[in-house]
N, CA, C and O atoms as a Tinker XYZ file with bonds, in Angstrom:
   416  protein
     1  N    -50.095000  -28.715000   25.721000    73     2
     2  CA   -50.048000  -27.241000   25.677000    64     1     3
     3  C    -48.813000  -26.617000   25.759000    63     2     4     5
     4  O    -48.024000  -26.884000   26.666000    81     3
     5  N    -48.484000  -25.482000   24.538000    73     3     6
     6  CA   -46.654000  -25.156000   25.243000    64     5     7
     7  C    -47.287000  -23.743000   25.232000    63     6     8     9
     8  O    -48.309000  -23.573000   24.568000    81     7
     9  N    -46.812000  -22.858000   25.834000    73     7    10
    10  CA   -46.493000  -21.424000   26.649000    64     9    11
    11  C    -45.010000  -20.961000   26.228000    63    10    12    13
    12  O    -43.972000  -21.519000   26.583000    81    11
    13  N    -45.120000  -19.813000   25.389000    73    11    14
    14  CA   -43.976000  -18.859000   25.578000    64    13    15
    15  C    -44.064000  -17.963000   26.442000    63    14    16    17
    16  O    -45.140000  -17.560000   26.887000    81    15
    17  N    -42.776000  -17.480000   26.835000    73    15    18
    18  CA   -42.650000  -16.252000   27.778000    64    17    19
    19  C    -41.911000  -15.588000   27.217000    63    18    20    21
    20  O    -41.150000  -15.863000   26.289000    81    19
    21  N    -42.115000  -14.516000   27.831000    73    19    22
    22  CA   -40.902000  -13.407000   27.264000    64    21    23
    23  C    -41.566000  -12.079000   28.748000    63    22    24    25
    24  O    -42.530000  -11.396000   29.093000    81    23
    25  N    -40.023000  -12.513000   29.154000    73    23    26
    26  CA   -40.308000  -10.782000   30.227000    64    25    27
    27  C    -41.884000  -11.061000   30.954000    63    26    28    29
    28  O    -42.642000  -10.120000   31.188000    81    27
    29  N    -42.196000  -12.327000   31.229000    73    27    30
    30  CA   -43.014000  -12.652000   32.337000    64    29    31
    31  C    -44.476000  -12.470000   31.663000    63    30    32    33
    32  O    -45.535000  -12.373000   32.283000    81    31
    33  N    -44.284000  -12.443000   30.096000    73    31    34
    34  CA   -45.906000  -12.086000   29.466000    64    33    35
    35  C    -45.574000  -13.805000   28.895000    63    34    36    37
    36  O    -44.667000  -14.638000   28.909000    81    35
    37  N    -47.089000  -13.621000   28.380000    73    35    38
    38  CA   -47.163000  -14.905000   27.093000    64    37    39
    39  C    -46.845000  -14.723000   25.716000    63    38    40    41
    40  O    -46.819000  -13.530000   25.412000    81    39
    41  N    -46.686000  -15.221000   25.123000    73    39    42
    42  CA   -46.720000  -14.943000   23.901000    64    41    43
    43  C    -47.133000  -15.977000   22.911000    63    42    44    45
    44  O    -46.751000  -17.147000   22.872000    81    43
    45  N    -48.275000  -15.150000   21.829000    73    43    46
    46  CA   -48.478000  -16.233000   20.953000    64    45    47
    47  C    -47.447000  -15.922000   19.523000    63    46    48    49
    48  O    -46.389000  -15.297000   19.594000    81    47
    49  N    -47.944000  -16.429000   18.415000    73    47    50
    50  CA   -47.387000  -16.737000   17.449000    64    49    51
    51  C    -46.642000  -14.885000   16.701000    63    50    52    53
    52  O    -45.542000  -14.605000   16.224000    81    51
    53  N    -47.798000  -14.105000   16.927000    73    51    54
    54  CA   -47.011000  -12.951000   15.791000    64    53    55
    55  C    -46.176000  -12.301000   17.477000    63    54    56    57
    56  O    -45.054000  -11.795000   17.443000    81    55
    57  N    -46.888000  -12.434000   18.664000    73    55    58
    58  CA   -45.766000  -11.741000   19.668000    64    57    59
    59  C    -44.528000  -12.625000   19.714000    63    58    60    61
    60  O    -43.739000  -12.395000   20.631000    81    59
    61  N    -44.253000  -13.565000   18.890000    73    59    62
    62  CA   -43.016000  -14.332000   19.152000    64    61    63
    63  C    -42.213000  -14.155000   17.934000    63    62    64    65
    64  O    -40.994000  -13.990000   17.888000    81    63
    65  N    -42.779000  -14.191000   17.265000    73    63    66
    66  CA   -42.352000  -13.506000   15.724000    64    65    67
    67  C    -41.537000  -11.884000   15.739000    63    66    68    69
    68  O    -40.532000  -11.387000   15.230000    81    67
    69  N    -42.702000  -11.432000   16.689000    73    67    70
    70  CA   -42.177000  -10.182000   16.750000    64    69    71
    71  C    -41.144000   -9.976000   17.604000    63    70    72    73
    72  O    -40.474000   -9.060000   17.127000    81    71
    73  N    -40.591000  -10.424000   18.796000    73    71    74
    74  CA   -39.895000  -10.821000   19.780000    64    73    75
    75  C    -38.473000  -11.211000   19.104000    63    74    76    77
    76  O    -37.443000  -10.636000   19.456000    81    75
    77  N    -38.479000  -12.249000   18.086000    73    75    78
    78  CA   -37.227000  -12.673000   17.338000    64    77    79
    79  C    -37.015000  -11.668000   16.276000    63    78    80    81
    80  O    -35.927000  -11.440000   15.747000    81    79
    81  N    -38.115000  -11.096000   16.008000    73    79    82
    82  CA   -37.541000   -9.590000   14.762000    64    81    83
    83  C    -36.441000   -8.609000   15.588000    63    82    84    85
    84  O    -35.430000   -8.016000   15.212000    81    83
    85  N    -37.208000   -8.737000   17.058000    73    83    86
    86  CA   -36.339000   -7.643000   17.482000    64    85    87
    87  C    -34.934000   -7.792000   18.061000    63    86    88    89
    88  O    -34.011000   -7.001000   18.254000    81    87
    89  N    -35.162000   -9.469000   18.327000    73    87    90
    90  CA   -33.684000   -9.700000   18.780000    64    89    91
    91  C    -32.446000   -9.903000   17.593000    63    90    92    93
    92  O    -31.394000   -9.266000   17.641000    81    91
    93  N    -32.688000  -10.650000   16.796000    73    91    94
    94  CA   -32.569000  -10.408000   15.587000    64    93    95
    95  C    -31.621000   -9.074000   15.195000    63    94    96    97
    96  O    -30.421000   -8.862000   15.370000    81    95
    97  N    -32.882000   -8.123000   14.480000    73    95    98
    98  CA   -32.405000   -6.505000   14.779000    64    97    99
    99  C    -32.011000   -6.198000   15.865000    63    98   100   101
   100  O    -31.608000   -5.116000   15.438000    81    99
   101  N    -31.727000   -6.153000   16.992000    73    99   102
   102  CA   -30.770000   -5.647000   18.052000    64   101   103
   103  C    -29.285000   -6.685000   18.027000    63   102   104   105
   104  O    -28.208000   -6.249000   18.432000    81   103
   105  N    -29.385000   -7.518000   17.707000    73   103   106
   106  CA   -27.760000   -8.104000   17.123000    64   105   107
   107  C    -27.291000   -8.010000   15.982000    63   106   108   109
   108  O    -26.449000   -8.901000   15.866000    81   107
   109  N    -27.405000   -7.144000   14.638000    73   107   110
   110  CA   -26.880000   -7.177000   13.164000    64   109   111
   111  C    -26.658000   -5.340000   14.147000    63   110   112   113
   112  O    -25.553000   -4.889000   14.448000    81   111
   113  N    -27.391000   -4.952000   14.310000    73   111   114
   114  CA   -27.587000   -3.701000   14.357000    64   113   115
   115  C    -26.236000   -3.423000   15.975000    63   114   116   117
   116  O    -26.147000   -2.267000   16.391000    81   115
   117  N    -25.710000   -4.090000   16.395000    73   115   118
   118  CA   -24.923000   -4.004000   17.460000    64   117   119
   119  C    -23.785000   -4.738000   16.751000    63   118   120   121
   120  O    -22.846000   -4.937000   17.522000    81   119
   121  N    -23.599000   -5.176000   15.578000    73   119   122
   122  CA   -22.772000   -6.242000   15.210000    64   121   123
   123  C    -21.733000   -5.606000   14.930000    63   122   124   125
   124  O    -22.058000   -4.539000   14.411000    81   123
   125  N    -20.384000   -5.743000   15.029000    73   123   126
   126  CA   -19.400000   -4.670000   14.076000    64   125   127
   127  C    -18.958000   -6.263000   13.256000    63   126   128   129
   128  O    -19.029000   -7.459000   13.540000    81   127
   129  N    -18.392000   -5.259000   11.885000    73   127   130
   130  CA   -17.807000   -6.223000   11.054000    64   129   131
   131  C    -16.243000   -6.391000   10.785000    63   130   132   133
   132  O    -15.562000   -5.402000   10.515000    81   131
   133  N    -15.651000   -7.765000   10.871000    73   131   134
   134  CA   -14.428000   -7.625000   10.764000    64   133   135
   135  C    -14.058000   -7.932000    9.611000    63   134   136   137
   136  O    -14.914000   -8.364000    8.839000    81   135
   137  N    -12.958000   -7.824000    9.257000    73   135   138
   138  CA   -12.332000   -7.628000    7.780000    64   137   139
   139  C    -10.882000   -8.418000    8.247000    63   138   140   141
   140  O     -9.945000   -7.975000    8.910000    81   139
   141  N    -11.113000   -9.980000    7.535000    73   139   142
   142  CA    -9.647000  -10.290000    7.427000    64   141   143
   143  C     -9.077000  -11.233000    6.433000    63   142   144   145
   144  O     -9.799000  -11.869000    5.666000    81   143
   145  N     -7.775000  -11.326000    6.444000    73   143   146
   146  CA    -7.400000  -11.356000    4.964000    64   145   147
   147  C     -6.767000  -12.519000    4.994000    63   146   148   149
   148  O     -5.927000  -12.783000    5.854000    81   147
   149  N     -7.227000  -13.573000    3.757000    73   147   150
   150  CA    -6.332000  -14.957000    3.863000    64   149   151
   151  C     -5.108000  -14.551000    3.068000    63   150   152   153
   152  O     -5.052000  -13.917000    2.014000    81   151
   153  N     -3.384000  -15.459000    4.398000    73   151   154
   154  CA    -2.620000  -15.185000    3.592000    64   153   155
   155  C     -2.262000  -16.816000    3.585000    63   154   156   157
   156  O     -2.652000  -17.767000    4.262000    81   155
   157  N     -1.273000  -16.653000    2.416000    73   155   158
   158  CA    -0.269000  -17.843000    1.782000    64   157   159
   159  C      0.739000  -17.893000    2.279000    63   158   160   161
   160  O      1.416000  -16.891000    2.511000    81   159
   161  N      1.100000  -19.147000    2.578000    73   159   162
   162  CA     2.932000  -19.138000    3.292000    64   161   163
   163  C      3.908000  -20.050000    1.594000    63   162   164   165
   164  O      3.835000  -21.210000    1.189000    81   163
   165  N      4.501000  -19.150000    1.193000    73   163   166
   166  CA     5.340000  -19.478000    0.050000    64   165   167
   167  C      6.729000  -20.178000    0.539000    63   166   168   169
   168  O      6.898000  -19.984000    1.743000    81   167
   169  N      7.372000  -20.649000    0.163000    73   167   170
   170  CA     9.097000  -20.852000    0.267000    64   169   171
   171  C      9.714000  -20.702000   -0.853000    63   170   172   173
   172  O      9.168000  -21.114000   -1.876000    81   171
   173  N     10.844000  -20.151000   -0.907000    73   171   174
   174  CA    11.492000  -20.009000   -2.501000    64   173   175
   175  C     13.000000  -20.173000   -2.435000    63   174   176   177
   176  O     13.443000  -19.203000   -1.820000    81   175
   177  N     14.101000  -21.099000   -2.859000    73   175   178
   178  CA    15.172000  -21.416000   -2.673000    64   177   179
   179  C     16.081000  -20.204000   -4.227000    63   178   180   181
   180  O     15.708000  -19.861000   -5.349000    81   179
   181  N     17.067000  -20.006000   -3.572000    73   179   182
   182  CA    16.960000  -18.761000   -4.797000    64   181   183
   183  C     18.751000  -18.718000   -4.596000    63   182   184   185
   184  O     19.012000  -18.304000   -3.467000    81   183
   185  N     19.891000  -19.011000   -5.331000    73   183   186
   186  CA    20.845000  -18.363000   -5.471000    64   185   187
   187  C     21.154000  -16.757000   -4.947000    63   186   188   189
   188  O     20.222000  -15.953000   -4.992000    81   187
   189  N     22.538000  -16.311000   -4.433000    73   187   190
   190  CA    22.739000  -15.274000   -3.783000    64   189   191
   191  C     22.755000  -14.229000   -4.871000    63   190   192   193
   192  O     22.891000  -13.101000   -4.397000    81   191
   193  N     22.643000  -14.264000   -6.384000    73   191   194
   194  CA    22.980000  -13.681000   -7.304000    64   193   195
   195  C     21.350000  -12.928000   -7.759000    63   194   196   197
   196  O     21.093000  -12.304000   -8.789000    81   195
   197  N     20.613000  -13.185000   -6.829000    73   195   198
   198  CA    19.058000  -13.728000   -7.550000    64   197   199
   199  C     18.225000  -12.890000   -5.989000    63   198   200   201
   200  O     17.001000  -13.019000   -5.951000    81   199
   201  N     18.622000  -12.415000   -5.284000    73   199   202
   202  CA    18.653000  -12.450000   -3.627000    64   201   203
   203  C     17.827000  -11.102000   -4.094000    63   202   204   205
   204  O     16.598000  -11.061000   -4.027000    81   203
   205  N     18.415000  -10.292000   -4.446000    73   203   206
   206  CA    17.862000   -8.679000   -4.448000    64   205   207
   207  C     16.213000   -8.908000   -5.553000    63   206   208   209
   208  O     15.014000   -8.735000   -5.332000    81   207
   209  N     16.768000   -9.225000   -6.368000    73   207   210
   210  CA    15.438000   -9.222000   -7.251000    64   209   211
   211  C     14.197000  -10.110000   -6.903000    63   210   212   213
   212  O     13.116000   -9.808000   -7.408000    81   211
   213  N     14.290000  -11.143000   -6.102000    73   211   214
   214  CA    13.431000  -11.773000   -5.626000    64   213   215
   215  C     12.545000  -10.680000   -4.040000    63   214   216   217
   216  O     11.378000  -10.851000   -3.688000    81   215
   217  N     13.350000   -9.845000   -3.511000    73   215   218
   218  CA    13.055000   -8.922000   -2.367000    64   217   219
   219  C     12.256000   -7.936000   -2.882000    63   218   220   221
   220  O     11.267000   -7.642000   -2.212000    81   219
   221  N     12.454000   -7.331000   -3.955000    73   219   222
   222  CA    12.272000   -6.373000   -4.996000    64   221   223
   223  C     11.212000   -6.575000   -5.744000    63   222   224   225
   224  O     10.613000   -5.576000   -6.142000    81   223
   225  N     10.728000   -7.897000   -6.110000    73   223   226
   226  CA     9.556000   -8.535000   -6.601000    64   225   227
   227  C      8.830000   -8.362000   -5.292000    63   226   228   229
   228  O      8.208000   -7.305000   -5.183000    81   227
   229  N      8.795000   -9.158000   -4.329000    73   227   230
   230  CA     7.984000   -9.350000   -2.856000    64   229   231
   231  C      7.782000   -7.940000   -1.831000    63   230   232   233
   232  O      7.107000   -7.793000   -0.813000    81   231
   233  N      8.645000   -7.028000   -2.553000    73   231   234
   234  CA     8.536000   -5.536000   -1.833000    64   233   235
   235  C      7.234000   -4.944000   -3.096000    63   234   236   237
   236  O      6.129000   -4.596000   -2.677000    81   235
   237  N      7.496000   -4.911000   -4.312000    73   235   238
   238  CA     6.716000   -4.481000   -5.067000    64   237   239
   239  C      5.069000   -4.571000   -4.758000    63   238   240   241
   240  O      4.295000   -3.614000   -4.730000    81   239
   241  N      4.752000   -5.976000   -4.534000    73   239   242
   242  CA     3.799000   -6.570000   -4.272000    64   241   243
   243  C      3.418000   -6.506000   -2.929000    63   242   244   245
   244  O      2.462000   -7.218000   -2.623000    81   243
   245  N      4.091000   -5.618000   -1.779000    73   243   246
   246  CA     3.838000   -5.228000   -0.248000    64   245   247
   247  C      3.872000   -6.778000    0.335000    63   246   248   249
   248  O      2.900000   -7.051000    1.040000    81   247
   249  N      4.788000   -7.773000    0.159000    73   247   250
   250  CA     4.243000   -8.904000    1.028000    64   249   251
   251  C      5.838000   -8.939000    1.765000    63   250   252   253
   252  O      6.907000   -8.374000    1.532000    81   251
   253  N      5.285000  -10.045000    2.893000    73   251   254
   254  CA     5.910000   -9.878000    3.660000    64   253   255
   255  C      7.115000  -11.292000    4.026000    63   254   256   257
   256  O      6.839000  -12.479000    3.853000    81   255
   257  N      8.417000  -10.770000    4.544000    73   255   258
   258  CA     9.316000  -12.115000    4.368000    64   257   259
   259  C      9.647000  -12.228000    5.843000    63   258   260   261
   260  O     10.334000  -11.467000    6.524000    81   259
   261  N      8.791000  -13.731000    6.315000    73   259   262
   262  CA     9.304000  -13.960000    8.023000    64   261   263
   263  C     10.105000  -14.992000    8.342000    63   262   264   265
   264  O     10.206000  -15.671000    9.364000    81   263
   265  N     10.810000  -15.005000    7.017000    73   263   266
   266  CA    12.328000  -15.808000    7.450000    64   265   267
   267  C     13.423000  -16.395000    6.501000    63   266   268   269
   268  O     13.130000  -17.344000    5.773000    81   267
   269  N     14.612000  -15.881000    6.491000    73   267   270
   270  CA    15.454000  -16.002000    5.443000    64   269   271
   271  C     16.382000  -16.810000    6.210000    63   270   272   273
   272  O     16.721000  -16.495000    7.351000    81   271
   273  N     16.967000  -18.260000    5.365000    73   271   274
   274  CA    17.803000  -19.170000    6.338000    64   273   275
   275  C     19.091000  -19.065000    4.859000    63   274   276   277
   276  O     18.936000  -19.551000    3.738000    81   275
   277  N     20.055000  -18.432000    5.271000    73   275   278
   278  CA    20.783000  -18.451000    4.602000    64   277   279
   279  C     22.515000  -19.896000    4.305000    63   278   280   281
   280  O     23.326000  -19.925000    5.230000    81   279
   281  N     22.690000  -20.527000    3.479000    73   279   282
   282  CA    23.278000  -21.465000    3.272000    64   281   283
   283  C     24.329000  -21.650000    2.040000    63   282   284   285
   284  O     25.203000  -20.816000    1.808000    81   283
   285  N     24.215000  -22.379000    1.573000    73   283   286
   286  CA    24.391000  -22.714000   -0.030000    64   285   287
   287  C     24.074000  -21.294000   -0.983000    63   286   288   289
   288  O     24.586000  -20.426000   -1.690000    81   287
   289  N     22.807000  -21.807000   -0.392000    73   287   290
   290  CA    21.307000  -21.099000   -1.031000    64   289   291
   291  C     20.520000  -20.299000    0.159000    63   290   292   293
   292  O     20.617000  -20.596000    1.350000    81   291
   293  N     19.839000  -19.386000   -0.292000    73   291   294
   294  CA    19.002000  -18.589000    0.807000    64   293   295
   295  C     17.512000  -19.348000    0.017000    63   294   296   297
   296  O     17.072000  -19.753000   -1.059000    81   295
   297  N     17.186000  -19.166000    1.466000    73   295   298
   298  CA    15.945000  -20.007000    1.652000    64   297   299
   299  C     15.274000  -18.798000    1.979000    63   298   300   301
   300  O     15.897000  -18.021000    2.702000    81   299
   301  N     13.855000  -18.393000    1.506000    73   299   302
   302  CA    13.439000  -17.052000    2.126000    64   301   303
   303  C     11.908000  -17.628000    1.770000    63   302   304   305
   304  O     11.480000  -17.883000    0.645000    81   303
   305  N     11.201000  -17.759000    3.056000    73   303   306
   306  CA     9.652000  -17.894000    3.381000    64   305   307
   307  C      9.016000  -17.003000    3.853000    63   306   308   309
   308  O      9.063000  -16.535000    4.991000    81   307
   309  N      8.183000  -16.641000    2.706000    73   307   310
   310  CA     6.992000  -15.271000    2.866000    64   309   311
   311  C      5.574000  -15.380000    2.878000    63   310   312   313
   312  O      5.163000  -16.447000    2.421000    81   311
   313  N      4.831000  -14.688000    3.218000    73   311   314
   314  CA     3.248000  -14.545000    2.670000    64   313   315
   315  C      3.021000  -14.134000    1.752000    63   314   316   317
   316  O      3.949000  -13.407000    1.396000    81   315
   317  N      2.233000  -14.165000    1.052000    73   315   318
   318  CA     1.177000  -13.692000   -0.039000    64   317   319
   319  C     -0.039000  -13.206000    0.119000    63   318   320   321
   320  O     -0.537000  -14.268000    0.491000    81   319
   321  N     -0.846000  -12.529000    0.138000    73   319   322
   322  CA    -2.210000  -12.344000    0.172000    64   321   323
   323  C     -2.839000  -13.064000   -0.609000    63   322   324   325
   324  O     -2.761000  -12.620000   -1.754000    81   323
   325  N     -3.604000  -14.243000   -0.505000    73   323   326
   326  CA    -4.799000  -15.192000   -1.628000    64   325   327
   327  C     -4.854000  -14.233000   -2.427000    63   326   328   329
   328  O     -3.947000  -14.504000   -3.214000    81   327
   329  N     -5.162000  -13.594000   -2.652000    73   327   330
   330  CA    -5.836000  -12.444000   -3.557000    64   329   331
   331  C     -4.691000  -12.135000   -4.270000    63   330   332   333
   332  O     -4.950000  -10.967000   -4.562000    81   331
   333  N     -3.494000  -12.386000   -4.807000    73   331   334
   334  CA    -2.302000  -12.201000   -4.947000    64   333   335
   335  C     -1.228000  -13.036000   -5.529000    63   334   336   337
   336  O     -0.216000  -12.776000   -6.181000    81   335
   337  N     -1.717000  -14.013000   -5.130000    73   335   338
   338  CA    -0.736000  -15.708000   -4.938000    64   337   339
   339  C     -0.411000  -15.776000   -6.565000    63   338   340   341
   340  O      0.775000  -15.924000   -6.860000    81   339
   341  N     -1.338000  -15.683000   -7.596000    73   339   342
   342  CA    -0.870000  -15.897000   -8.941000    64   341   343
   343  C     -0.416000  -14.781000   -9.483000    63   342   344   345
   344  O      0.022000  -14.887000  -10.628000    81   343
   345  N     -0.397000  -13.736000   -8.981000    73   343   346
   346  CA     0.232000  -12.575000   -9.722000    64   345   347
   347  C      1.571000  -12.664000   -9.406000    63   346   348   349
   348  O      2.388000  -12.614000  -10.325000    81   347
   349  N      1.942000  -12.789000   -8.249000    73   347   350
   350  CA     3.296000  -12.790000   -7.712000    64   349   351
   351  C      3.732000  -13.996000   -7.833000    63   350   352   353
   352  O      4.920000  -14.176000   -7.565000    81   351
   353  N      3.010000  -15.007000   -8.211000    73   351   354
   354  CA     4.366000  -16.649000   -8.417000    64   353   355
   355  C      4.575000  -16.334000   -9.683000    63   354   356   357
   356  O      5.719000  -16.553000  -10.084000    81   355
   357  N      3.695000  -15.813000  -10.563000    73   355   358
   358  CA     3.794000  -15.473000  -11.961000    64   357   359
   359  C      4.894000  -14.076000  -12.141000    63   358   360   361
   360  O      5.198000  -13.762000  -13.292000    81   359
   361  N      5.252000  -13.571000  -11.410000    73   359   362
   362  CA     6.528000  -11.895000  -11.472000    64   361   363
   363  C      7.923000  -13.213000  -11.184000    63   362   364   365
   364  O      8.979000  -13.502000  -11.747000    81   363
   365  N      7.130000  -13.722000   -9.964000    73   363   366
   366  CA     8.665000  -14.713000  -10.002000    64   365   367
   367  C      9.379000  -15.917000  -11.073000    63   366   368   369
   368  O     10.535000  -16.233000  -11.358000    81   367
   369  N      8.505000  -16.213000  -11.332000    73   367   370
   370  CA     8.757000  -17.284000  -12.386000    64   369   371
   371  C      8.762000  -16.817000  -14.113000    63   370   372   373
   372  O      9.246000  -17.523000  -14.997000    81   371
   373  N      8.095000  -15.449000  -14.336000    73   371   374
   374  CA     8.949000  -15.435000  -15.280000    64   373   375
   375  C     10.124000  -14.024000  -15.559000    63   374   376   377
   376  O     10.640000  -13.672000  -16.619000    81   375
   377  N     10.213000  -13.673000  -14.729000    73   375   378
   378  CA    10.986000  -13.230000  -14.259000    64   377   379
   379  C     12.865000  -13.635000  -14.549000    63   378   380   381
   380  O     13.730000  -13.285000  -15.352000    81   379
   381  N     12.758000  -14.644000  -13.248000    73   379   382
   382  CA    13.558000  -15.750000  -13.428000    64   381   383
   383  C     13.616000  -17.358000  -13.480000    63   382   384   385
   384  O     14.374000  -18.194000  -12.987000    81   383
   385  N     12.691000  -17.404000  -14.143000    73   383   386
   386  CA    12.061000  -19.418000  -13.706000    64   385   387
   387  C     11.930000  -19.377000  -12.782000    63   386   388   389
   388  O     11.426000  -20.492000  -12.653000    81   387
   389  N     11.949000  -18.892000  -11.596000    73   387   390
   390  CA    11.517000  -19.261000  -10.077000    64   389   391
   391  C     10.590000  -19.864000   -9.664000    63   390   392   393
   392  O      9.592000  -19.252000  -10.046000    81   391
   393  N     10.147000  -21.192000   -8.787000    73   391   394
   394  CA     8.907000  -21.489000   -8.456000    64   393   395
   395  C      9.440000  -21.617000   -7.144000    63   394   396   397
   396  O     10.531000  -22.077000   -6.805000    81   395
   397  N      8.601000  -21.187000   -6.513000    73   395   398
   398  CA     8.026000  -20.959000   -5.183000    64   397   399
   399  C      7.106000  -22.234000   -4.060000    63   398   400   401
   400  O      5.895000  -22.026000   -3.977000    81   399
   401  N      7.536000  -23.185000   -3.441000    73   399   402
   402  CA     6.447000  -23.926000   -2.982000    64   401   403
   403  C      5.591000  -23.698000   -1.669000    63   402   404   405
   404  O      5.990000  -23.302000   -0.574000    81   403
   405  N      4.628000  -23.963000   -1.964000    73   403   406
   406  CA     3.342000  -23.664000   -0.817000    64   405   407
   407  C      3.669000  -24.095000    0.257000    63   406   408   409
   408  O      4.138000  -25.231000    0.182000    81   407
   409  N      3.611000  -23.512000    1.633000    73   407   410
   410  CA     3.579000  -24.081000    3.072000    64   409   411
   411  C      2.577000  -24.762000    3.339000    63   410   412   413
   412  O      2.375000  -25.968000    3.482000    81   411
   413  N      1.664000  -23.404000    3.419000    73   411   414
   414  CA     0.160000  -23.170000    4.047000    64   413   415
   415  C     -0.934000  -22.569000    4.058000    63   414   416
   416  O     -1.799000  -22.877000    4.878000    81   415
């Protein structure tokens, strides 16, 4: 024989269903929605002459530059919202034939 108790009261099938219903209703009512944006990190290596053009494209799409490394060329590591990856990368490729490497 199985007994189900809730607050000291024995619950039958309908009472158990009602108790679960109330618990789920409270959980959903008190839950908060958390919006998250999926970010993809990319890296591109460009000549100094193209630095401003790359920054203009990234700024136009409101993407964040994480790291700049200056050497013989410039290595730019940047974040792209997942929903904008194809658009940003196509603008870089169309404008200057540049190809970004996916990091993570």
